[in-house]
C-alpha positions as CSV (number, residue, x, y, z in Angstrom):
1,M,-63.7,-145.0,113.7
2,A,-60.9,-144.3,111.1
3,R,-57.4,-144.1,112.4
4,W,-56.3,-141.5,109.8
5,K,-57.9,-139.0,107.5
6,V,-56.6,-138.6,103.9
7,Y,-57.9,-135.6,101.9
8,V,-57.7,-135.5,98.1
9,T,-57.6,-131.9,97.1
10,D,-59.4,-132.3,93.8
11,Y,-60.2,-134.9,91.2
12,D,-61.9,-135.1,87.8
13,Y,-62.7,-138.8,87.5
14,D,-66.0,-140.3,88.7
15,N,-65.0,-141.5,92.2
16,L,-62.1,-142.3,94.6
17,D,-62.7,-146.0,94.7
18,L,-59.2,-146.9,93.7
19,E,-57.6,-144.7,96.4
20,K,-60.1,-146.1,98.9
21,S,-59.3,-149.7,98.0
22,I,-55.7,-149.1,99.0
23,L,-56.2,-146.8,102.1
24,E,-59.4,-148.0,103.7
25,P,-58.0,-151.5,104.6
26,I,-55.4,-149.9,106.8
27,G,-58.0,-147.7,108.6
28,A,-57.8,-144.5,106.6
29,E,-60.8,-142.5,105.6
30,V,-60.5,-141.0,102.1
31,I,-62.2,-137.6,101.7
32,G,-62.6,-136.0,98.3
33,L,-62.6,-132.2,97.9
34,Q,-62.9,-130.0,94.8
35,C,-60.4,-127.4,95.9
36,K,-58.5,-126.9,92.6
37,T,-56.9,-123.6,93.5
38,G,-55.9,-124.6,97.0
39,E,-57.7,-121.5,98.5
40,G,-59.4,-122.4,101.7
41,L,-57.7,-125.9,101.8
42,A,-56.4,-125.4,105.3
43,E,-59.9,-124.9,106.7
44,L,-61.3,-127.9,104.7
45,A,-58.5,-130.3,105.6
46,K,-57.3,-129.0,109.0
47,D,-57.4,-132.5,110.5
48,A,-55.7,-134.2,107.6
49,D,-53.0,-136.9,108.3
50,I,-52.2,-136.9,104.6
51,I,-53.1,-134.5,101.7
52,M,-53.1,-136.0,98.3
53,A,-52.6,-133.1,95.9
54,R,-53.5,-132.7,92.3
55,Y,-54.0,-129.2,90.9
56,A,-54.3,-127.4,94.2
57,K,-51.5,-125.0,95.2
58,I,-50.0,-126.0,98.6
59,T,-48.6,-122.8,100.1
60,R,-46.6,-122.2,103.3
61,E,-49.7,-120.5,104.8
62,T,-51.7,-123.6,104.2
63,L,-49.1,-126.0,105.6
64,E,-48.7,-124.0,108.8
65,Q,-52.4,-124.4,109.5
66,L,-52.5,-128.2,109.2
67,E,-52.7,-129.6,112.7
68,R,-51.3,-133.1,112.3
69,C,-50.4,-133.6,108.6
70,K,-47.5,-136.1,108.0
71,A,-47.1,-135.7,104.2
72,I,-48.2,-134.0,101.0
73,C,-48.5,-136.8,98.4
74,R,-48.5,-135.4,94.8
75,Y,-50.3,-137.0,92.0
76,G,-47.8,-136.9,89.1
77,I,-44.3,-135.7,88.6
78,G,-44.2,-131.9,89.1
79,V,-43.9,-130.2,92.5
80,D,-44.0,-126.6,91.3
81,T,-47.5,-126.2,93.0
82,V,-46.0,-127.1,96.4
83,D,-43.8,-124.9,98.6
84,V,-41.2,-127.7,99.1
85,K,-39.2,-126.0,101.8
86,A,-42.3,-125.2,103.8
87,V,-43.3,-128.8,103.7
88,Y,-40.1,-129.8,105.5
89,D,-40.1,-126.7,107.7
90,N,-43.4,-127.9,109.1
91,G,-42.2,-131.5,109.8
92,M,-43.8,-133.2,106.8
93,I,-42.5,-135.0,103.8
94,L,-43.3,-134.6,100.1
95,T,-43.8,-137.5,97.7
96,N,-44.4,-137.6,93.9
97,I,-44.4,-140.1,91.1
98,P,-41.3,-139.5,88.9
99,D,-41.9,-142.2,86.4
100,F,-45.5,-141.2,85.7
101,C,-46.6,-140.8,82.0
102,I,-43.2,-141.0,80.5
103,E,-44.5,-142.8,77.5
104,E,-47.7,-140.8,77.2
105,V,-46.2,-137.3,77.2
106,A,-43.5,-138.3,74.8
107,E,-46.0,-139.7,72.4
108,H,-48.3,-136.7,72.7
109,S,-45.4,-134.3,72.0
110,I,-44.4,-136.3,69.0
111,A,-48.0,-136.6,67.7
112,M,-48.4,-132.8,68.0
113,G,-45.1,-132.2,66.4
114,L,-45.5,-134.5,63.4
115,T,-49.1,-133.2,62.9
116,L,-47.8,-129.6,62.6
117,L,-44.6,-130.3,60.7
118,R,-46.8,-132.0,58.0
119,R,-49.3,-129.0,58.3
120,L,-52.2,-131.4,58.7
121,P,-54.5,-128.9,60.5
122,M,-53.9,-126.3,57.7
123,Y,-54.8,-128.9,55.0
124,D,-57.9,-130.0,57.0
125,Q,-59.1,-126.4,57.3
126,A,-58.5,-125.7,53.6
127,T,-60.2,-128.9,52.3
128,K,-63.3,-128.3,54.5
129,A,-63.5,-124.8,53.1
130,G,-63.6,-126.2,49.6
131,S,-60.0,-125.9,48.5
132,W,-58.1,-129.0,47.2
133,R,-54.5,-127.8,46.7
134,W,-51.1,-129.0,48.0
135,Q,-50.2,-125.3,48.3
136,D,-52.6,-124.9,51.2
137,A,-50.0,-126.1,53.7
138,G,-49.3,-122.4,54.4
139,G,-45.5,-122.8,54.0
140,P,-42.9,-125.3,52.8
141,I,-42.8,-128.9,54.1
142,Q,-39.5,-130.7,54.5
143,R,-38.6,-134.3,54.8
144,F,-38.1,-135.4,58.4
145,R,-34.6,-136.6,57.7
146,D,-33.7,-133.0,56.7
147,M,-35.0,-131.5,59.9
148,T,-33.7,-130.9,63.4
149,W,-35.8,-131.7,66.4
150,G,-34.6,-129.6,69.4
151,I,-35.5,-130.7,73.0
152,I,-35.2,-128.3,75.9
153,G,-34.8,-130.4,79.0
154,F,-33.4,-133.9,78.8
155,G,-35.1,-135.7,81.7
156,K,-36.8,-139.1,81.3
157,I,-39.5,-137.8,79.0
158,G,-37.0,-135.8,76.8
159,Q,-34.9,-138.9,76.6
160,N,-37.9,-141.0,75.5
161,I,-38.8,-138.5,72.8
162,A,-35.3,-138.6,71.5
163,L,-35.3,-142.4,71.3
164,K,-38.6,-142.5,69.4
165,I,-38.0,-139.5,67.1
166,K,-34.6,-140.6,65.9
167,G,-36.3,-143.6,64.2
168,L,-38.0,-141.2,61.9
169,G,-34.7,-139.7,60.7
170,F,-34.6,-136.4,62.6
171,K,-31.3,-135.0,63.8
172,V,-31.9,-134.5,67.5
173,V,-30.3,-131.8,69.6
174,C,-30.9,-130.8,73.2
175,N,-30.2,-128.2,75.8
176,D,-30.0,-129.2,79.5
177,P,-27.5,-127.5,81.8
178,F,-27.8,-130.3,84.4
179,I,-27.0,-133.3,82.2
180,S,-23.5,-134.1,80.9
181,Q,-22.6,-134.0,77.3
182,N,-21.3,-137.6,77.5
183,Y,-24.6,-138.9,78.8
184,I,-26.6,-137.0,76.2
185,N,-24.3,-138.2,73.5
186,S,-25.0,-141.8,74.5
187,F,-28.5,-141.3,73.1
188,G,-27.1,-140.2,69.8
189,V,-28.2,-136.7,70.6
190,E,-26.0,-133.5,70.4
191,K,-25.9,-131.1,73.4
192,V,-26.0,-127.5,72.2
193,A,-26.4,-124.1,73.7
194,F,-29.9,-122.8,74.2
195,S,-29.4,-120.0,71.6
196,D,-28.0,-122.5,69.1
197,L,-31.0,-124.8,69.6
198,I,-33.7,-122.2,69.0
199,R,-31.9,-120.8,65.9
200,S,-31.3,-124.2,64.3
201,A,-34.2,-126.4,65.3
202,D,-37.2,-126.9,62.9
203,L,-39.1,-128.0,66.0
204,V,-38.5,-126.7,69.5
205,N,-39.8,-129.2,72.0
206,V,-40.1,-127.7,75.5
207,M,-39.8,-130.5,78.1
208,C,-38.2,-129.0,81.2
209,P,-39.6,-128.6,84.7
210,Y,-41.2,-125.3,85.7
211,N,-39.4,-123.1,88.2
212,K,-38.2,-119.5,88.5
213,S,-35.3,-120.0,86.1
214,T,-37.5,-121.6,83.4
215,H,-40.5,-119.2,83.7
216,H,-41.1,-118.0,80.1
217,I,-38.0,-119.8,78.8
218,I,-39.7,-119.3,75.5
219,D,-40.2,-115.6,75.4
220,Q,-40.3,-112.9,72.7
221,A,-36.6,-112.9,72.3
222,A,-36.4,-116.7,71.8
223,L,-39.3,-116.7,69.4
224,K,-37.7,-113.9,67.3
225,E,-34.6,-116.1,67.0
226,M,-36.4,-119.1,65.5
227,K,-36.9,-120.0,61.9
228,P,-40.1,-118.7,60.3
229,T,-40.9,-122.3,59.4
230,S,-40.3,-123.6,62.9
231,V,-42.8,-125.2,65.3
232,V,-43.0,-124.9,69.1
233,I,-44.3,-127.8,71.1
234,N,-44.9,-127.5,74.9
235,C,-46.3,-130.5,76.7
236,S,-44.8,-129.5,80.0
237,R,-46.0,-126.6,82.2
238,G,-48.0,-123.8,80.5
239,K,-46.0,-121.0,82.1
240,L,-42.8,-122.1,80.3
241,V,-44.1,-120.2,77.3
242,D,-45.0,-116.5,77.2
243,N,-48.4,-116.8,75.7
244,Q,-48.6,-113.1,74.8
245,A,-45.3,-113.3,72.9
246,L,-46.4,-116.6,71.3
247,Y,-49.6,-115.1,70.1
248,Q,-47.7,-112.3,68.4
249,A,-45.2,-114.7,66.9
250,L,-48.0,-116.9,65.4
251,K,-50.0,-113.9,64.3
252,E,-47.1,-112.1,62.6
253,G,-45.4,-115.1,61.1
254,W,-42.3,-115.2,63.2
255,I,-42.8,-119.0,63.5
256,A,-45.2,-121.3,61.6
257,A,-47.2,-123.1,64.3
258,A,-47.3,-124.2,67.9
259,G,-48.8,-127.1,69.9
260,L,-49.6,-126.7,73.6
261,D,-50.9,-129.2,76.1
262,D,-51.5,-126.4,78.6
263,T,-51.7,-122.6,78.3
264,E,-50.2,-120.1,80.7
265,D,-53.5,-119.4,82.4
266,E,-53.8,-123.2,83.3
267,P,-57.6,-123.6,82.7
268,A,-57.7,-126.8,84.7
269,K,-57.0,-124.8,87.8
270,N,-59.6,-122.0,87.0
271,I,-63.3,-122.9,87.3
272,N,-64.3,-119.6,85.6
273,W,-62.0,-120.0,82.6
274,Q,-63.3,-119.2,79.1
275,P,-61.4,-119.6,75.8
276,R,-61.8,-115.9,75.1
277,D,-59.5,-115.3,78.1
278,N,-56.5,-116.3,75.9
279,P,-56.2,-115.1,72.3
280,L,-54.2,-118.3,71.4
281,F,-57.5,-120.1,71.2
282,S,-58.5,-117.9,68.3
283,L,-55.6,-119.0,66.1
284,D,-55.8,-121.8,63.4
285,N,-52.0,-122.4,63.7
286,C,-52.0,-123.1,67.4
287,L,-53.0,-126.7,68.3
288,I,-54.1,-127.0,72.0
289,S,-55.1,-130.0,74.1
290,P,-56.6,-129.8,77.6
291,H,-53.6,-130.8,79.7
292,A,-54.2,-134.4,78.5
293,A,-50.7,-135.4,77.4
294,Y,-50.4,-137.6,80.5
295,Y,-53.6,-139.5,79.8
296,S,-54.0,-143.1,78.9
297,E,-56.2,-145.5,80.9
298,A,-53.0,-147.2,82.1
299,S,-51.2,-144.0,83.2
300,L,-54.3,-142.7,85.0
301,E,-54.6,-145.8,87.0
302,D,-50.9,-145.9,87.7
303,N,-51.0,-142.3,88.9
304,R,-53.8,-142.8,91.4
305,R,-52.5,-146.1,92.7
306,L,-48.9,-144.9,93.2
307,A,-50.1,-141.7,94.9
308,A,-52.2,-143.8,97.3
309,E,-49.4,-146.3,97.9
310,N,-47.1,-143.3,98.9
311,A,-49.8,-142.2,101.3
312,K,-50.2,-145.7,102.7
313,A,-46.4,-146.0,103.3
314,V,-46.2,-142.8,105.2
315,L,-49.1,-143.8,107.5
316,L,-47.6,-147.2,108.2
317,G,-44.2,-145.7,108.9
318,T,-42.4,-147.2,105.9
319,R,-40.5,-145.6,103.1
320,P,-42.7,-144.2,100.3
321,I,-42.0,-145.1,96.7
322,N,-40.5,-141.7,96.1
323,I,-39.6,-138.7,98.4
324,V,-38.9,-135.2,97.1
325,R,-36.4,-133.2,99.1
326,P,-35.7,-129.4,98.9
327,L,-32.5,-128.3,97.4
328,I,-30.2,-125.8,99.1
329,G,-31.0,-122.5,97.5
330,G,-34.4,-123.5,96.1
331,G,-35.9,-126.2,93.9
332,A,-36.4,-129.9,94.7
333,Q,-34.9,-133.2,94.0
334,D,-36.2,-136.8,93.9
335,C,-34.6,-139.3,96.3
């Protein structure tokens, strides 16, 4: 009989063999669910010793109903789906994987940005429709070395983007209220005010965590301040960008194009989602990928293995790879 029960809230790969290979040898039973929203999770996993969480929302109500749970082990970096304070109020700990997909998300953001700055989707649509003209870009194209790449949020992924993109000649500016100017300058990047960034950048790259203060950080007011030739890229959380305002901006030509790795409605968490639910999917100048920026074969394996190693450490009474603590006044920090 298993000593412990580990529930995986939801997964979209073929099996849980990797997680089982790490946890079963110590006497843990790994049980896979498909509870993407988190609704009803407390009933399904009432006897959990560990919950390994992907898309599912982990609320205070859920946490208070778990009878013996020791930890919530998040796959990936973000903890915005978890009530961090409630985890600790209920005698549990929270873990995540802060170094996950740093390369992949940076590369995905850059790939989207360069594709749109060179107007490749517009050319592709025109040539397939029978037109063969350089004028079909839908607007002027500038040299990269004459452009400014603005990054909102200068964490590990933002820093990786800056290091890579500077090699192509871009001027790089960033806005992050939590990182010092001296540290940012050490990357050859200029720290600027948010308003200055959105007005000056040819590409606005949103790469900050999602919380109450960053909800709709790109809203109607911000979009109206941008250049009509600018591009917005968001490969972080979907709710950082006001999708209704972005649709209006793209439709009416306030900005030239946008690339999103997730939309505000977060289709991965909604089993009944349809493209018609969000008008951004009807636009030719909005490039959308299915929350896949994190993906490479290596990063997917790392994510699963490290989440399972965190769970294993908790069960064995040793320190997990990374613990997330609540901040006074809200938010969370890695330890």
